[in-house]
Every structure is written in structure tokens, then in C-alpha cells.
LOTI-625856 format. One record per atom (N, C-alpha, C): y, x, z; atom name; residue number from 0. Coordinates in pm, whole numbers, plus 50000, padded with zeros to 5 digits. Each point is the difference from the previous one (the first is absolute). Layout:
(timar (Y X Z) "CA" NUM)
...
//
This chain:
(timar (10882 91929 38650) "N" 0)
(timar (49964 50139 49998) "CA" 0)
(timar (50126 50087 50011) "C" 0)
(timar (50106 49962 49925) "N" 1)
(timar (50125 50077 50008) "CA" 1)
(timar (50064 49987 50138) "C" 1)
(timar (49992 49881 50059) "N" 2)
(timar (50059 49984 50132) "CA" 2)
(timar (49924 50082 50104) "C" 2)
(timar (49871 50018 49981) "N" 3)
(timar (49922 50084 50091) "CA" 3)
(timar (50040 50147 49985) "C" 3)
(timar (50028 50043 49878) "N" 4)
(timar (50037 50139 49977) "CA" 4)
(timar (50141 50032 50046) "C" 4)
(timar (50095 49908 49972) "N" 5)
(timar (50140 50029 50026) "CA" 5)
(timar (50058 49924 50118) "C" 5)
(timar (49926 49910 50058) "N" 6)
(timar (50050 49920 50110) "CA" 6)
(timar (50004 50078 50130) "C" 6)
(timar (50093 49964 50087) "N" 7)
(timar (50013 50067 50129) "CA" 7)
(timar (49922 49927 50108) "C" 7)
(timar (49963 49876 49975) "N" 8)
(timar (49928 49920 50097) "CA" 8)
(timar (49850 50025 49983) "C" 8)
(timar (49931 50006 50113) "N" 9)
(timar (49856 50021 49994) "CA" 9)
(timar (49930 49883 49931) "C" 9)
(timar (49890 50030 49937) "N" 10)
(timar (49922 49898 49930) "CA" 10)
(timar (49933 49911 50105) "C" 10)
(timar (50016 49870 49983) "N" 11)
(timar (49936 49906 50091) "CA" 11)
(timar (49959 49877 49921) "C" 11)
(timar (49921 49918 50065) "N" 12)
(timar (49953 49878 49936) "CA" 12)
(timar (50116 49904 49975) "C" 12)
(timar (50093 49990 50091) "N" 13)
(timar (50115 49911 49985) "CA" 13)
(timar (50088 50045 49884) "C" 13)
(timar (50020 50130 49988) "N" 14)
(timar (50079 50052 49889) "CA" 14)
(timar (49933 49967 49866) "C" 14)
(timar (49868 50013 49995) "N" 15)
(timar (49925 49968 49879) "CA" 15)
(timar (50017 49852 49964) "C" 15)
(timar (49997 49914 50100) "N" 16)
(timar (50017 49856 49976) "CA" 16)
(timar (50139 49973 49945) "C" 16)
(timar (50103 50059 50059) "N" 17)
(timar (50137 49978 49952) "CA" 17)
(timar (50019 50054 49858) "C" 17)
(timar (49944 50114 49970) "N" 18)
(timar (50011 50054 49865) "CA" 18)
(timar (49927 49912 49899) "C" 18)
(timar (49885 49949 50039) "N" 19)
(timar (49925 49909 49912) "CA" 19)
(timar (50078 49872 49976) "C" 19)
(timar (50059 49944 50105) "N" 20)
(timar (50082 49880 49986) "CA" 20)
(timar (50122 50025 49912) "C" 20)
(timar (50062 50116 50014) "N" 21)
(timar (50117 50033 49918) "CA" 21)
(timar (49961 50012 49853) "C" 21)
(timar (49891 50067 49972) "N" 22)
(timar (49956 50014 49861) "CA" 22)
(timar (49959 49865 49941) "C" 22)
(timar (49932 49919 50078) "N" 23)
(timar (49961 49867 49952) "CA" 23)
(timar (50123 49915 49975) "C" 23)
(timar (50099 50008 50089) "N" 24)
(timar (50124 49924 49981) "CA" 24)
(timar (50074 50044 49875) "C" 24)
(timar (50005 50129 49975) "N" 25)
(timar (50065 50051 49878) "CA" 25)
(timar (49926 49951 49876) "C" 25)
(timar (49868 50002 50005) "N" 26)
(timar (49921 49952 49887) "CA" 26)
(timar (50023 49852 49974) "C" 26)
(timar (50005 49920 50106) "N" 27)
(timar (50026 49856 49984) "CA" 27)
(timar (50140 49975 49945) "C" 27)
(timar (50098 50077 50047) "N" 28)
(timar (50137 49984 49953) "CA" 28)
(timar (50011 50032 49851) "C" 28)
(timar (49942 50111 49958) "N" 29)
(timar (50005 50039 49859) "CA" 29)
(timar (49926 49898 49914) "C" 29)
(timar (49888 49951 50048) "N" 30)
(timar (49926 49897 49926) "CA" 30)
(timar (50081 49873 49984) "C" 30)
(timar (50073 49960 50104) "N" 31)
(timar (50082 49880 49992) "CA" 31)
(timar (50119 50019 49906) "C" 31)
(timar (50061 50117 50002) "N" 32)
(timar (50110 50028 49907) "CA" 32)
(timar (49952 49993 49856) "C" 32)
(timar (49885 50059 49972) "N" 33)
(timar (49945 49997 49864) "CA" 33)
(timar (49964 49858 49957) "C" 33)
(timar (49943 49921 50092) "N" 34)
(timar (49964 49862 49968) "CA" 34)
(timar (50124 49918 49970) "C" 34)
(timar (50107 50017 50080) "N" 35)
(timar (50125 49927 49975) "CA" 35)
(timar (50063 50040 49867) "C" 35)
(timar (49993 50127 49967) "N" 36)
(timar (50055 50048 49873) "CA" 36)
(timar (49924 49939 49882) "C" 36)
(timar (49868 49996 50010) "N" 37)
(timar (49918 49943 49895) "CA" 37)
(timar (50030 49850 49984) "C" 37)
(timar (50014 49929 50110) "N" 38)
(timar (50032 49857 49993) "CA" 38)
(timar (50138 49978 49940) "C" 38)
(timar (50095 50087 50031) "N" 39)
(timar (50133 49988 49944) "CA" 39)
(timar (49998 50020 49848) "C" 39)
(timar (49925 50098 49954) "N" 40)
(timar (49990 50024 49856) "CA" 40)
(timar (49932 49883 49929) "C" 40)
(timar (49898 49942 50064) "N" 41)
(timar (49933 49884 49941) "CA" 41)
(timar (50094 49880 49992) "C" 41)
(timar (50082 49981 50104) "N" 42)
(timar (50095 49888 49999) "CA" 42)
(timar (50106 50021 49892) "C" 42)
(timar (50046 50122 49982) "N" 43)
(timar (50097 50028 49895) "CA" 43)
(timar (49941 49973 49862) "C" 43)
(timar (49874 50034 49982) "N" 44)
(timar (49934 49976 49871) "CA" 44)
(timar (49985 49850 49976) "C" 44)
(timar (49962 49924 50102) "N" 45)
(timar (49988 49855 49985) "CA" 45)
(timar (50135 49937 49966) "C" 45)
(timar (50108 50048 50064) "N" 46)
(timar (50132 49948 49970) "CA" 46)
(timar (50041 50033 49857) "C" 46)
(timar (49969 50121 49954) "N" 47)
(timar (50033 50039 49863) "CA" 47)
(timar (49928 49911 49900) "C" 47)
(timar (49872 49974 50023) "N" 48)
(timar (49923 49913 49910) "CA" 48)
(timar (50057 49859 50002) "C" 48)
(timar (50036 49950 50117) "N" 49)
(timar (50058 49866 50010) "CA" 49)
(timar (50130 49990 49922) "C" 49)
(timar (50086 50100 50014) "N" 50)
(timar (50128 49999 49930) "CA" 50)
(timar (49979 50008 49850) "C" 50)
(timar (49910 50086 49955) "N" 51)
(timar (49978 50017 49856) "CA" 51)
(timar (49937 49878 49934) "C" 51)
(timar (49919 49926 50072) "N" 52)
(timar (49930 49886 49941) "CA" 52)
(timar (50070 49867 50024) "C" 52)
(timar (50107 49999 50076) "N" 53)
(timar (50068 49875 50033) "CA" 53)
(timar (50086 49952 49884) "C" 53)
(timar (49999 49869 49971) "N" 54)
(timar (50088 49948 49896) "CA" 54)
(timar (50145 49988 50047) "C" 54)
(timar (50022 50005 50130) "N" 55)
(timar (50136 49993 50054) "CA" 55)
(timar (50061 50139 50006) "C" 55)
(timar (50131 50005 49995) "N" 56)
(timar (50069 50129 50012) "CA" 56)
(timar (49999 50042 50147) "C" 56)
(timar (49949 50120 50027) "N" 57)
(timar (49993 50052 50137) "CA" 57)
(timar (50063 50138 50001) "C" 57)
(timar (50088 50022 50098) "N" 58)
(timar (50063 50129 50018) "CA" 58)
(timar (49993 50034 50149) "C" 58)
(timar (49956 50122 50032) "N" 59)
(timar (50002 50047 50138) "CA" 59)
(timar (50104 50110 50010) "C" 59)
(timar (50082 49993 50105) "N" 60)
(timar (50111 50093 50019) "CA" 60)
(timar (49985 50066 50136) "C" 60)
(timar (50026 50131 50008) "N" 61)
(timar (49990 50069 50128) "CA" 61)
(timar (50129 49983 50080) "C" 61)
(timar (50006 50061 50117) "N" 62)
(timar (50114 49983 50090) "CA" 62)
(timar (50130 50061 49945) "C" 62)
(timar (49991 50088 49904) "N" 63)
(timar (50120 50061 49940) "CA" 63)
(timar (50048 49924 49877) "C" 63)
(timar (49924 49897 49959) "N" 64)
(timar (50040 49919 49886) "CA" 64)
(timar (49939 50044 49868) "C" 64)
(timar (49907 50094 50003) "N" 65)
(timar (49935 50046 49878) "CA" 65)
(timar (49878 49913 49971) "C" 65)
(timar (49980 49972 49874) "N" 66)
(timar (49886 49919 49959) "CA" 66)
(timar (49874 50085 50008) "C" 66)
(timar (49905 49955 50081) "N" 67)
(timar (49874 50072 50014) "CA" 67)
(timar (49896 49952 49900) "C" 67)
(timar (49997 49868 49977) "N" 68)
(timar (49897 49943 49915) "CA" 68)
(timar (50055 49874 49934) "C" 68)
(timar (49976 49985 49872) "N" 69)
(timar (50046 49881 49929) "CA" 69)
(timar (49906 49977 49882) "C" 69)
(timar (49987 49872 49963) "N" 70)
(timar (49920 49971 49881) "CA" 70)
(timar (50091 49971 49884) "C" 70)
(timar (49944 50000 49882) "N" 71)
(timar (50078 49971 49879) "CA" 71)
(timar (50033 49853 49996) "C" 71)
(timar (50101 49968 49923) "N" 72)
(timar (50040 49861 49983) "CA" 72)
(timar (49886 49925 49935) "C" 72)
(timar (49962 49886 50057) "N" 73)
(timar (49891 49923 49940) "CA" 73)
(timar (50040 49950 49861) "C" 73)
(timar (49906 50005 49908) "N" 74)
(timar (50028 49949 49865) "CA" 74)
(timar (49961 49852 49993) "C" 74)
(timar (50074 49925 49923) "N" 75)
(timar (49974 49855 49988) "CA" 75)
(timar (49914 49969 49884) "C" 75)
//
């Protein structure tokens, strides 16, 4: 609707198809980004649970050398 009001190109069936494809592509892209983000958060949660419940000492370090995640020393 906005492209019809402010666009310089005449309204045509081909233009409508391209606009529909562009909007659908944007929707698919945003949906995929959100799905990847949700999966990443779920994986981080699973890793946190694994580290907290493991009897072995586990430490994860980032590329700068900072400890991101570690569990407590196992008690004997």
C-alpha cells in the first residue's frame, strides 16, 4: 500500500508479485533468525545443566580467556 502511494513505478501485476516475494522472504528470514536464537538458548541451558550436574570438574573458557561456565569442585 505504501509503495503504491509513494512509488514512482506504475502499479502492475509483476510489481505486486515482486513485493509479495520480498515480504515473504523477509518474513522467512526473521522466522529463521528467531528459531536459531531459540535453539541457541536451549543449547546453552542444556550445557549449563550438564556442567552443574556433572561429577567431573568442567570449565568453559571464551576466546579472551575468561571463564564463562564452571561447576563447583565435586565433594568426595
